[in-house]
C-alpha positions as CSV (number, residue, x, y, z in Angstrom):
1,M,-35.9,77.1,-16.2
2,A,-38.0,80.0,-17.4
3,A,-37.2,83.3,-15.7
4,V,-36.5,87.0,-16.3
5,S,-32.8,87.8,-16.1
6,E,-31.9,90.9,-18.1
7,G,-28.5,92.4,-18.4
8,P,-25.1,91.2,-17.1
9,M,-24.7,89.2,-13.9
10,H,-24.6,91.7,-11.0
11,E,-21.5,92.0,-8.8
12,G,-23.1,90.5,-5.7
13,L,-24.0,87.3,-7.5
14,K,-20.5,87.1,-9.2
15,K,-18.8,87.3,-5.8
16,E,-21.0,84.6,-4.3
17,I,-20.4,82.2,-7.2
18,E,-16.6,82.9,-6.9
19,A,-16.8,82.1,-3.2
20,Y,-18.8,78.9,-4.0
21,E,-16.1,77.8,-6.4
22,K,-13.3,78.4,-3.9
23,R,-14.9,76.3,-1.2
24,T,-16.1,73.4,-3.4
25,P,-13.2,72.4,-5.7
26,K,-13.8,68.6,-5.1
27,S,-17.4,69.0,-6.3
28,R,-16.1,70.8,-9.4
29,E,-13.7,68.0,-10.2
30,A,-16.3,65.3,-9.4
31,H,-18.8,66.9,-11.8
32,K,-16.2,67.4,-14.5
33,K,-15.3,63.7,-14.3
34,A,-19.0,62.5,-14.3
35,T,-19.9,64.4,-17.5
36,A,-17.9,61.9,-19.5
37,R,-20.2,59.0,-18.7
38,I,-23.4,60.7,-17.4
39,P,-25.4,63.3,-19.4
40,L,-25.0,66.6,-17.6
41,G,-22.9,64.8,-15.0
42,V,-26.0,64.1,-12.9
43,A,-28.7,61.4,-12.6
44,S,-31.6,63.8,-12.9
45,N,-31.8,67.0,-15.0
46,Y,-33.1,68.9,-11.9
47,R,-29.7,68.3,-10.2
48,A,-27.7,70.2,-12.8
49,Y,-27.0,73.9,-12.4
50,D,-24.2,76.3,-13.1
51,P,-21.3,76.5,-12.3
52,Y,-21.7,72.9,-11.1
53,P,-23.8,71.1,-8.4
54,L,-22.6,70.2,-4.9
55,F,-21.6,66.5,-4.5
56,V,-22.8,65.2,-1.1
57,R,-20.8,63.0,1.2
58,D,-23.3,62.2,4.0
59,G,-26.3,63.4,5.9
60,K,-27.6,63.1,9.4
61,G,-30.8,64.6,10.8
62,G,-31.2,68.1,9.3
63,H,-27.6,68.4,8.2
64,I,-25.4,67.3,5.3
65,H,-21.7,67.5,4.3
66,D,-20.4,67.9,0.8
67,I,-17.3,66.0,-0.4
68,D,-15.1,69.1,0.4
69,G,-16.2,68.6,4.1
70,N,-18.4,71.7,4.2
71,E,-21.5,71.3,6.5
72,Y,-24.9,72.7,5.6
73,I,-28.2,72.9,7.5
74,D,-30.3,71.1,4.8
75,F,-33.7,72.6,3.9
76,N,-33.4,70.9,0.4
77,L,-34.1,67.5,1.9
78,C,-34.0,65.7,-1.5
79,F,-36.6,68.1,-3.1
80,G,-38.8,67.7,0.0
81,A,-38.8,63.9,0.2
82,L,-37.2,63.8,3.6
83,M,-39.6,65.3,6.2
84,A,-38.1,62.5,8.3
85,G,-34.7,64.0,7.9
86,H,-31.6,62.1,7.1
87,C,-31.2,58.6,8.7
88,H,-34.1,58.9,11.1
89,P,-33.4,56.3,13.9
90,A,-36.8,54.7,13.6
91,V,-36.5,54.3,9.8
92,I,-32.9,53.0,10.0
93,K,-33.8,50.5,12.7
94,A,-36.8,49.2,10.7
95,V,-34.8,48.9,7.5
96,S,-31.8,47.3,9.2
97,E,-33.9,44.6,10.6
98,K,-35.6,44.0,7.3
99,L,-32.4,43.7,5.4
100,H,-31.6,40.5,7.2
101,T,-34.9,38.8,6.2
102,G,-34.9,39.6,2.5
103,T,-34.9,42.6,0.2
104,M,-37.1,41.5,-2.6
105,F,-39.6,38.6,-3.2
106,G,-42.0,39.7,-5.8
107,M,-44.6,38.0,-3.6
108,P,-47.2,39.3,-1.1
109,H,-46.2,40.0,2.5
110,D,-47.9,41.4,5.6
111,A,-46.5,44.9,5.4
112,E,-48.5,45.6,2.3
113,N,-51.9,45.5,4.0
114,A,-50.5,47.1,7.2
115,L,-49.3,50.2,5.2
116,A,-52.5,50.3,3.2
117,E,-54.4,50.5,6.5
118,E,-52.3,53.4,7.6
119,I,-53.0,55.3,4.4
120,C,-56.7,54.6,4.5
121,S,-56.9,55.8,8.1
122,R,-55.5,59.2,7.1
123,F,-56.9,59.9,3.7
124,P,-60.5,59.6,2.4
125,V,-59.8,56.5,0.3
126,D,-60.8,52.8,0.5
127,M,-58.1,50.9,-1.4
128,V,-54.4,51.4,-2.2
129,R,-51.9,50.2,-4.6
130,F,-48.1,50.8,-4.2
131,S,-45.4,51.8,-6.6
132,N,-41.9,53.4,-6.4
133,S,-42.2,57.1,-7.5
134,G,-44.5,60.0,-8.0
135,T,-44.3,59.6,-11.7
136,E,-45.6,56.1,-11.6
137,C,-48.5,57.0,-9.3
138,T,-49.8,59.9,-11.4
139,M,-49.4,57.7,-14.5
140,H,-51.5,55.0,-13.0
141,A,-54.0,57.5,-11.7
142,V,-54.6,59.0,-15.1
143,R,-55.0,55.5,-16.6
144,L,-57.5,54.6,-13.9
145,A,-59.5,57.8,-14.6
146,R,-59.5,57.1,-18.3
147,A,-60.8,53.5,-17.7
148,A,-63.4,54.7,-15.2
149,T,-64.9,57.2,-17.6
150,G,-64.1,55.7,-21.0
151,R,-62.6,59.0,-22.0
152,D,-59.1,60.1,-23.2
153,R,-58.5,63.7,-22.4
154,I,-57.2,65.1,-19.1
155,I,-57.0,68.7,-17.8
156,K,-53.7,69.8,-16.1
157,M,-52.7,73.2,-14.9
158,E,-50.2,75.4,-16.8
159,G,-46.8,75.1,-14.9
160,G,-48.0,72.1,-12.9
161,Y,-45.6,69.2,-12.5
162,H,-46.9,65.6,-12.2
163,G,-43.9,63.6,-13.1
164,L,-42.2,62.4,-16.3
165,H,-44.7,60.3,-18.1
166,D,-45.9,61.7,-21.4
167,S,-49.4,62.8,-20.4
168,A,-47.9,64.9,-17.5
169,L,-44.9,66.3,-19.4
170,V,-47.0,69.0,-21.1
171,S,-46.9,72.8,-20.2
172,V,-44.6,72.2,-17.3
173,K,-42.3,75.2,-18.0
174,P,-43.5,76.8,-21.2
175,K,-41.9,80.1,-22.2
176,I,-43.9,83.3,-22.3
177,N,-43.9,83.3,-26.1
178,E,-45.4,79.7,-26.1
179,V,-48.2,79.9,-23.6
180,G,-50.9,81.6,-25.7
181,D,-54.3,82.9,-24.6
182,P,-54.5,83.3,-20.8
183,G,-58.1,81.9,-20.9
184,A,-57.2,79.0,-23.2
185,P,-53.5,78.2,-22.8
186,N,-51.5,76.2,-25.4
187,A,-50.5,72.6,-24.7
188,V,-46.7,72.9,-24.9
189,P,-44.5,69.8,-24.9
190,G,-42.0,69.6,-22.0
191,G,-39.3,68.5,-24.5
192,E,-38.8,66.5,-27.6
193,G,-40.3,63.0,-27.8
194,I,-43.9,64.0,-26.7
195,T,-46.3,62.9,-29.4
196,K,-48.9,65.1,-31.1
197,A,-51.6,62.7,-29.8
198,T,-50.4,63.2,-26.2
199,L,-50.6,67.0,-26.7
200,A,-54.1,66.7,-28.0
201,N,-55.2,64.6,-25.0
202,T,-53.7,66.9,-22.4
203,V,-55.5,70.2,-22.3
204,I,-54.4,73.1,-20.2
205,A,-56.0,75.6,-17.9
206,Q,-54.4,78.1,-15.6
207,F,-54.3,77.4,-11.8
208,N,-57.0,79.3,-9.9
209,D,-59.1,79.8,-13.1
210,L,-62.3,77.8,-12.7
211,K,-64.0,79.5,-15.7
212,A,-61.2,78.2,-18.0
213,V,-61.8,74.6,-16.7
214,E,-65.6,75.0,-17.4
215,R,-64.7,76.2,-20.9
216,L,-62.6,73.1,-21.6
217,F,-65.5,70.8,-20.6
218,A,-67.7,72.8,-22.9
219,K,-65.2,72.6,-25.7
220,Y,-64.7,68.8,-25.3
221,P,-68.1,67.5,-24.1
222,G,-68.0,63.9,-22.9
223,E,-64.2,63.6,-23.7
224,I,-62.4,64.7,-20.5
225,A,-61.7,61.9,-18.0
226,A,-60.1,63.9,-15.2
227,I,-58.6,67.0,-13.8
228,I,-55.2,66.4,-12.2
229,V,-53.9,69.1,-9.9
230,E,-51.4,69.7,-7.1
231,P,-53.5,71.1,-4.3
232,I,-50.8,73.6,-3.7
233,M,-48.8,74.2,-6.8
234,M,-45.1,73.6,-5.9
235,N,-43.5,74.0,-9.3
236,V,-43.5,77.8,-8.9
237,G,-42.3,78.2,-5.4
238,I,-45.5,78.0,-3.5
239,L,-48.8,79.0,-5.3
240,M,-51.8,78.7,-3.0
241,P,-55.3,78.0,-4.2
242,E,-57.9,80.7,-3.9
243,P,-60.7,80.0,-1.4
244,G,-63.2,77.5,-2.9
245,Y,-60.9,76.6,-5.9
246,H,-60.6,72.9,-5.1
247,Q,-64.3,72.5,-4.2
248,G,-65.0,74.2,-7.5
249,L,-62.8,71.8,-9.4
250,L,-64.5,68.8,-7.8
251,E,-68.0,70.1,-8.6
252,I,-67.1,70.9,-12.2
253,A,-65.5,67.5,-12.7
254,H,-68.5,65.6,-11.2
255,K,-71.0,67.7,-13.1
256,N,-69.3,66.7,-16.3
257,G,-68.8,63.0,-15.4
258,A,-65.1,63.3,-14.8
259,L,-62.8,62.6,-11.8
260,L,-60.6,64.9,-9.7
261,I,-57.0,63.6,-9.1
262,F,-55.1,65.2,-6.2
263,D,-51.4,64.9,-6.9
264,E,-50.2,64.8,-3.2
265,V,-46.7,63.7,-4.0
266,K,-45.3,66.8,-2.3
267,T,-48.2,67.8,0.0
268,G,-49.4,64.3,1.1
269,A,-47.0,64.0,4.1
270,K,-46.1,67.6,4.7
271,L,-49.4,69.5,5.1
272,A,-51.1,67.4,7.7
273,R,-51.7,63.8,8.8
274,G,-54.3,63.5,6.0
275,G,-52.4,65.8,3.5
276,A,-54.2,68.3,1.4
277,C,-57.4,66.3,1.7
278,E,-57.5,67.2,5.4
279,F,-55.9,70.6,5.0
280,F,-58.5,71.8,2.5
281,G,-61.4,69.5,3.6
282,I,-61.7,68.0,0.1
283,K,-62.5,64.4,-0.9
284,P,-60.9,63.9,-4.4
285,D,-61.6,60.8,-6.4
286,I,-57.9,59.6,-6.6
287,V,-55.0,60.6,-4.4
288,C,-51.3,60.1,-5.4
289,L,-48.6,59.9,-2.6
290,A,-44.8,59.6,-2.7
291,K,-41.7,61.5,-1.5
292,S,-41.8,61.9,2.3
293,I,-44.1,58.9,2.9
294,G,-41.0,56.6,2.4
295,G,-38.8,58.3,5.0
296,G,-35.8,58.3,2.6
297,F,-36.7,55.2,0.5
298,S,-38.4,54.8,-2.9
299,L,-42.1,54.4,-2.0
300,A,-45.3,55.7,-3.5
301,A,-49.0,54.9,-3.6
302,F,-52.1,55.8,-5.4
303,A,-55.5,55.4,-3.7
304,A,-59.1,55.9,-4.4
305,R,-62.6,54.8,-3.4
306,R,-63.4,51.1,-3.9
307,E,-65.4,51.3,-7.1
308,I,-62.5,53.0,-8.9
309,M,-59.9,50.6,-7.6
310,N,-62.1,47.7,-8.5
311,L,-61.1,48.4,-12.1
312,I,-57.8,46.7,-11.1
313,T,-59.6,44.0,-9.1
314,D,-61.8,43.2,-12.1
315,H,-58.7,43.0,-14.4
316,R,-59.9,45.9,-16.5
317,V,-56.9,48.0,-15.6
318,F,-53.4,46.4,-15.3
319,H,-51.0,47.5,-12.6
320,G,-47.7,45.7,-12.0
321,G,-44.1,46.3,-11.0
322,T,-41.2,44.1,-9.9
323,Y,-40.1,46.5,-7.2
324,N,-43.6,47.3,-5.9
325,T,-43.8,46.8,-2.1
326,N,-40.2,45.7,-1.8
327,P,-40.0,44.8,1.9
328,V,-37.2,47.3,2.7
329,A,-39.1,50.3,1.4
330,M,-42.3,49.1,3.1
331,A,-40.6,48.8,6.4
332,A,-39.4,52.3,6.0
333,G,-42.9,53.5,5.1
334,L,-44.5,51.8,8.1
335,A,-41.9,53.3,10.5
336,T,-42.4,56.7,8.9
337,F,-46.2,56.6,9.3
338,R,-46.2,55.1,12.8
339,E,-43.1,56.7,14.4
340,V,-42.2,59.8,12.4
341,L,-45.3,61.5,11.0
342,T,-47.0,61.7,14.3
343,P,-49.3,64.5,15.6
344,K,-46.4,65.9,17.8
345,A,-44.2,65.9,14.7
346,Y,-46.6,68.0,12.8
347,E,-46.9,70.4,15.7
348,H,-43.1,70.6,15.9
349,V,-42.6,71.2,12.2
350,T,-45.4,73.7,11.9
351,A,-44.0,75.7,14.8
352,L,-40.5,75.8,13.3
353,N,-41.9,76.8,9.9
354,K,-43.9,79.6,11.5
355,K,-40.8,80.9,13.3
356,L,-38.8,80.8,10.1
357,V,-41.4,82.5,8.0
358,E,-41.9,85.3,10.6
359,G,-38.1,85.8,10.8
360,Y,-37.9,86.2,7.0
361,E,-40.8,88.6,7.0
362,K,-39.0,90.9,9.5
363,Q,-36.0,91.0,7.2
364,I,-38.1,91.6,4.1
365,H,-39.6,94.6,5.9
366,K,-36.3,95.8,7.3
367,T,-34.4,95.8,4.1
368,G,-37.2,96.9,1.8
369,M,-36.9,93.8,-0.3
370,T,-39.5,93.3,-3.0
371,A,-40.7,89.9,-1.8
372,Y,-43.2,88.0,0.3
373,M,-43.3,84.7,2.1
374,A,-45.5,81.8,1.1
375,S,-45.9,78.8,3.4
376,A,-48.0,75.8,4.3
377,G,-47.3,72.8,6.6
378,A,-43.6,71.9,6.4
379,N,-42.9,74.1,3.4
380,G,-42.0,77.8,2.8
381,A,-40.6,79.9,0.0
382,L,-39.1,83.4,-0.4
383,M,-41.1,84.7,-3.3
384,F,-39.4,87.6,-5.2
385,F,-42.6,89.3,-6.3
386,P,-44.4,92.5,-5.2
387,K,-47.6,90.6,-4.4
388,P,-48.8,87.0,-4.1
389,I,-48.8,85.2,-7.5
390,R,-52.0,83.4,-8.5
391,T,-50.9,81.7,-11.8
392,Y,-47.8,80.3,-13.5
393,R,-47.6,83.3,-15.7
394,D,-47.1,85.6,-12.7
395,W,-44.1,83.4,-11.7
396,L,-42.5,83.8,-15.1
397,T,-41.6,87.4,-14.2
398,I,-39.1,86.4,-11.5
399,D,-35.6,87.8,-11.7
400,S,-33.6,84.5,-11.5
401,D,-30.3,86.3,-10.8
402,I,-31.6,87.8,-7.7
403,W,-32.8,84.4,-6.5
404,R,-29.4,82.9,-7.4
405,H,-27.7,85.6,-5.4
406,Y,-29.9,84.6,-2.4
407,W,-29.3,80.9,-2.8
408,F,-25.5,81.0,-3.3
409,A,-25.1,83.5,-0.5
410,M,-27.1,81.3,2.0
411,T,-25.3,78.1,0.8
412,N,-21.9,79.7,1.1
413,R,-22.7,80.4,4.7
414,G,-23.7,76.9,5.6
415,V,-27.5,77.0,5.1
416,M,-29.0,75.3,2.0
417,P,-32.3,77.3,2.0
418,Q,-34.1,75.0,-0.5
419,P,-33.2,72.9,-3.5
420,Y,-31.5,74.8,-6.3
421,W,-33.9,76.4,-8.8
422,W,-36.2,79.3,-8.1
423,D,-39.4,77.2,-8.6
424,E,-38.7,75.1,-5.4
425,Q,-39.4,75.6,-1.7
426,W,-37.8,74.7,1.6
427,T,-38.9,71.8,3.7
428,I,-38.7,71.6,7.5
429,S,-37.9,68.1,8.8
430,V,-38.8,66.5,12.1
431,A,-35.0,66.5,12.8
432,H,-34.6,70.3,12.5
433,T,-34.3,72.2,15.8
434,D,-34.8,75.7,17.1
435,A,-31.1,76.2,16.8
436,D,-31.2,75.3,13.1
437,I,-34.0,77.9,12.5
438,E,-32.1,80.5,14.4
439,K,-28.9,79.9,12.4
440,H,-31.0,80.0,9.2
441,L,-32.4,83.4,10.2
442,E,-29.0,84.7,11.3
443,V,-27.6,83.9,7.9
444,F,-30.6,85.4,6.1
445,A,-30.2,88.6,8.1
446,E,-26.5,88.7,6.9
447,V,-27.3,88.3,3.2
448,A,-30.7,90.0,2.9
449,P,-29.3,93.6,2.7
450,A,-27.0,92.8,-0.2
451,V,-29.8,90.9,-2.0
452,A,-32.3,93.8,-1.5
453,A,-29.7,96.3,-2.7
454,A,-29.0,94.3,-5.8
455,Q,-32.7,94.0,-6.4
456,R,-33.2,97.8,-6.3
457,E,-30.2,98.4,-8.6
458,R,-31.5,95.9,-11.2
459,S,-35.0,97.4,-11.0
460,V,-33.6,100.9,-11.6
461,A,-31.5,99.7,-14.5
462,A,-34.4,97.9,-16.1
463,A,-36.5,101.0,-15.9
464,R,-34.0,103.1,-17.8
């Protein structure tokens, strides 16, 4: 992860890591054992961090236990994929019943259309196809856009994350010495194995910079198929769009014969019933959904207006998948849409998030911490910056050791404030309670003075 962390590790962070190691010896041993057979000892690179990741035993509602028996109020929630919370009763009931009738058929069944109707009733789309992950959805969306326009290039935003297919794995976390001109950023591969042709076809603009997008269309006239964007960029904590940004993207795209793809993998369930489309009042050309729509199961969807989806109907674009619409995941999805993601649930989550954010803001002011709160829907993030960031490059200046001090201190006291990594954010689930929020704020009040003091010390040392 890119970040600023100058000088030796400060004492506060050292003490918290030592406390972490003392209370999680079984996780340390489990990780050591796993590294012999699994690269990094984990199933996804995002789950690996120093000194070692926690290994989980179980979860229920808004809480989890690690294999050492420590309990945490969980605001990680599988990188925000569990707005339903762990083992939501409605989801478990639906899945348990479906397990007795068949887990996979590779044939059509009634739940497919039922869930498509639910999605079309919430989002400004006409037709839906299902898959299993956000990566699959954004991949299919890009292919559809290329077929619809007859063009190859796409625009993505610097620092934006749209999954792990090659077209998206460009300029996800470029280092400051790689990014290039702010008005015309370099396309930087997200690792080895990304071809030169892919880099040529994925061109980069900064988030919140409409003029840069216009310049790319002028530079590549008739060559850009689509703009793909997270409506709220959630690979840098929380980066909000400036007023009019999304409408501007839509107008620029359509003026140039291109499409706008909303990657709502994170925002689609957690901003509002109709996701960012409703929240911002925008009708993109293609919408990608995943994570929290499955209530804890692998479920994703991409959706668009009829003429775009007819490219699949007319056999011009191929979409397939053995695991697509497996009945168990579809049952979980239907239960999630009908019984979990209800208007009352959004009211509940929004109120809890507001209470948590306001509590954090009081401590920031009280301790003199250089930070601000960013939030939307079910998500929030403590942003260690003097003022709101507007681009990925602003985020690159974060002091990662200060963030780590905060995360380990909170986790050691039984509150996992968000996923590990300073580019993430917390999620409030429907299962969280006022008591959970009060405990979270109680712990933050305990750790905030030490974090603020360490921040001041490091700032003074850096200025010398």
